[in-house]
C-alpha positions in Angstrom: -15.4 8.9 6.2 -12.8 6.6 4.6 -9.1 7.6 4.6 -6.1 6.3 2.8 -2.4 7.1 3.2 1.0 6.0 1.9 3.8 6.2 4.3 7.5 6.0 3.3 10.7 5.5 5.2 14.2 4.0 4.7 14.7 6.3 1.7 17.9 5.8 -0.3 18.9 8.0 -3.3 21.8 7.5 -5.7 22.4 10.0 -8.5 25.2 11.2 -10.7 23.7 14.4 -12.0 22.0 12.9 -15.0 20.4 9.7 -13.8 19.2 8.6 -10.4 17.6 5.8 -8.5 15.4 6.0 -5.4 14.5 3.1 -3.2 12.2 3.2 -0.2 10.1 1.1 2.1 6.4 1.9 2.0 3.2 1.0 3.8 -0.4 1.6 2.7 -3.0 2.5 5.3 -6.7 2.5 4.9 -9.0 3.7 7.8 -5.9 3.9 10.1 -5.0 0.2 9.5 -2.0 -1.0 7.4 -3.3 -3.1 4.6 0.0 -3.8 2.7 3.6 -2.9 2.7 6.8 -3.5 0.6 9.6 -1.8 -1.3 9.3 0.8 -4.0 12.0 1.6 -6.6 12.2 4.5 -9.1 14.6 5.3 -11.8 14.8 8.9 -13.0 16.6 10.9 -15.7 17.3 14.7 -15.7 15.9 16.3 -18.9 15.9 20.1 -19.5 17.0 20.6 -15.9 14.0 18.6 -14.4 13.9 15.1 -13.0 11.5 12.8 -14.8 10.5 9.3 -13.5 11.3 6.7 -16.1 10.2 3.5 -14.2 8.5 2.4 -11.0 8.6 -1.1 -9.6 7.3 -2.2 -6.2 6.6 -5.3 -4.1 3.4 -6.0 -2.2 3.1 -7.9 1.0 -0.4 -8.2 2.5 -0.3 -7.1 6.2 -3.0 -9.6 7.0 -0.5 -12.5 6.3 3.0 -10.9 6.6 4.0 -8.5 9.4 6.3 -5.6 8.2 9.7 -6.0 9.8 10.9 -3.1 12.0 13.0 -0.3 10.5 16.2 -1.6 12.0 15.6 -5.1 10.6 14.7 -3.7 7.1 18.1 -2.0 6.9 19.9 -5.3 7.4 17.9 -7.7 5.3 20.1 -9.1 2.5 19.3 -11.6 -0.1 21.6 -14.0 -2.0 20.8 -14.8 -5.6 
């Protein structure tokens, strides 16, 4: 039997009552082995009292080539543009 599972951690939510953004780290597992990982970002808007997702963007790193940093490291990674 094949199994697949998404795991999420390091979840951050920012909202002002009408709009919101959610960012999280994820990993995708197939047959108890991580195949890929990355960041996932959602924007939402509240309409008629219900939150609706307006966009989703995510990164993908293949676990075969790039090891996912530990949770402590992921919280401190910063990039300069």
